[in-house]
N, C-alpha and C positions, 0 to 999 in steps of 0.2 A: 590459444588465447593468452595474451600477456596480461600485465597488470592493468587495472582500470585507470582511466584518466579522469581526473576530477575537473569539472567545469563550474564556473560561477555565472549565474544568470540573474540579471537585475530586473525585477518586476515591480512597478509602481512604488519605487522607493525602498524595497527590501530585497535582500540578496538570497538567492537560492543556490544550493550546491547539488550537483548532479554527477553521478558516476557514469562514464561511458566505457563499456566493456569492449568496444571496438570491433573491428572486422568489417567485411564487405557485405555481410548478410542483410536481410530485410529488417527494418526497425521495429523494436518492441519497447514501449515505455512501461516501466514497472513502478507501481505506486504502493508503498507499504501501509501498514496500519498504525494505530496509535502506539506510542512508546518505542517505535521501531525506526529504521532508517534504510536508505537505499542498499547498503551492503548486505542486507538480509537476502538479496537475490543473487549473490555472487555464485552460489552453487548452480542455480538455474541458468545463469548466463553461460557457465562452462558447459552445461548439458545441451544448450541450444546452439552453441557455436559449432561450425562456422556459418550455419544457415541463417542465424538470426543475430543481429547486433542489439544487445540489451542496453538501454539507458535507464538507470535507476535513480530516481529523484529522492533527495532528502526533502520531504514536504515541509512547508512552513512550520517553524517552531520545533522541528525535529533534526537530529543529527547535527550537521554543520550548516544548516540553513538558519537564517536569522529568525528571531521571534517577531511577532507582529501582534497588534491589538485585534486583528481581524481574522477570525477562524470560521468565516461564513462559507456557505456552499459556493457562492460566487467567487470568493477569494481562492479557494482550493482549485476550482475548475479553471479559473483564469491562469493560475500558476502552471497547470498542466499544458494548457494551450500555448502559453508563452515559451515553455521549454521546447515543445515541438517546433515552434517558430524559430527558436534560437538555432536549432539544428537543421532548419530548412525542410522539415518533414510534414507531409500532408496526407500520408496514407499509412499510418502506423497501427499495429496491433497494440492495444492498451490492456495491461493486466493489473489488477488491483486486489489487494487483500484487505478485508474489513473496511476501515475508513477509506483506503485506496480503492476498494471496489465501488463504493458509492461515487467517489470522484470519477472513476473510470466510466460508469454508465451514465453519469450526468454529463460528462464531456462528450460522449457519443450522442446524447440527446440534444445538446446545445450547439455542438460543432461537428455535425455528421461528416463534413468534408475532411476532417482530420483523422477519423477512426475507421480503419479497415475491418477490424474484428475486436471482440471483447473476450477477456478471460476474467471473470468475477469470482473471487474466492471468499467464501464464508461471510456473506452479508446479504441481507434481504432487501426487499422493496419497501418494507416498513421497518424502521429502525427505532429502537427504544432502549438505549443503553445508559449506564450510569458509571462514570469513572471517578466519582467523588471520593472513593476510598483512597485514591492516590494522593490526596491532599495531606494525609498523615505521614507521607514519606519525608525523610529529612532533606534539608537543602544542601548541607555540606558536612564533611567529617575530615579530621586531620589525615587519616590514612584510608586506603581502599578497604582494608580489613574492618576498620571501625565503621565505615559507611555500610558495608555489607551486613555487619552485625545489626546496625540500626534499621536496615530494611527488613530484617527477619526472613520469613519464608519467601518474600517477593524477590530476594536477591538472586535466586536461581534463574528467574525469568528475565531479569534486568541486567544480567552480567555484561551483555553487549553494549549497554547504554550507560555504563559507568566510566567516567573520565576524570582526569586530574586537571584542576584549574589553579590559578595563582593563589586562591584562598582556600584550597583544599579539594577533596574529592566530592563529586556530585554526578547528577544525571545529565544526559545530553538534551534534556527537555525540561520545561518547567511544569510541574504537576498541575498548577492552576490553569495553564494553557490547555492541557489535555482534557481537564474537566469541562472547560468552556467549549472546546472543539467538539466533544461528544454531545453536549447540549445542542450545538448548532447542527450536528449531523442527524439528530433524532427527527423523526417525522415520517409521513406517508409519501414515498417517492415512486409510487406506482406509475404515475404519468411519465416520469423520466425513464423508468425501466422499459416501458412499453412503446415509447415514441421513436426509438432508434430501430433500424432494420438490418444492421450488419449482423453477420454470424456471431454467435456468442456461446461460450462454455461457462456454465455455473458449476463451481467445485464446492462440494459440501462434505465436511467432516462428520461422519455419522454419530460421533460422540460429542459433538459440539453443543455448548449451551447458548450459543449466539444465534445460529441459524437452524431452525427445525427442519426435519425431513419433509414435513407436510408443506411448509412454506416454500421450500426449494422446489418441490414438485409443482406447486401452483405457479411459481415464477416461470418455469420451463414450459408448462402447458399453455400459459397465456401469451407468451412471446414467441412468434415464429422464428425459425432458424436458430433455435437455442437447444443446446445439449446439456445434459446433467452428468457430471462426474462425481462419484462418491468414493471416499477413502475412509478406512477405519481409524480416524483420528479425532482429536478435539478441534478447537478453533484454529490453532496455528499449524495448518496442514503442511505448509512448505518446510517448516522446521521439524515436525514430528515424523513425516514420511517423505523426505526429499526425493527419493527414488520414484516412488509412486506418483508424487506430484509432478515431477518432470515428465514422466511417461504419459500422464494424462494431457499435459500441455503440448508435448511433442505430437501426440496423436491428433489432437485438435488442429494444430497448426499445419500438419501435413495434409489435412483435408480441405484447406482453404483454396 
C-alpha cells in the first residue's frame, strides 16, 4: 500500500477532507472520534490491505475538514453518506470510534442500503459525555513547545492534532466546536442501534471510562447478528493496542 490520496468533498456548502488508502479491495469507511482525524486509521489501513480499501474521513470541524455551525446528528450522518456517494459506494463496511461509532450506527439505521456491516468501537447506545474541559485549552502559542506547555498533561494525547498556522501554533479543531458536538451526540440512541440488521462488531476496552462492560453486553444481547470484542485497553483501543484491534477487525471482516 502506497501513500494515501487526499480527496475534497463538498457537502451543503462546507468542504470535507478524506484520505483514500487505495487498492482494489472492498471498501471500508472509517470515522474517528472527537479531537482526532482520519489519519488515526493509517495503521489499520495497512493491516487490512490489500483485501480492504480504507477511506478515512476527517469529520466536520476536525483535521483538514472545514468548521461548520452544525454539529447535529443529521449533519454528521449526511457527511458520511455524501462521502460514500462521492466514491460511488453503496455497500461499504463502516467502522467508527466513539463519536464516529454513533455516526456509523446511525448511518446504518437511516441509510441501510449504504452499509454492509458495522464495526463500532467504544461507544454506547446511550451517550452522556462532557467535553467542556477542553474549553480551557489555549488557542495559539508562538512555538510548538510553548503550545504544548500551555496544554499541560493534555499535550501527550493531542500531539497528533497540533499544527502551525500563520498566527502561531494551535489545534486542528476548535475546542468550542468539540464541546458543542458532544452535546449534540448525547442522548438515548437505542432505536438507531436496534433498527439496522447488518452484521456488527462492538469493540470494548475493558478499562474504558466511556463504555461499560454491562452496557456493551446489553447492546450485543439486544441486537441480532452482533458480536462483542474486548481488549484490555481504555477508550482509545486502536491507539493503545493497534495489533489486537486490527486482529479483531480482520477476524470479523473475514466472517462476512
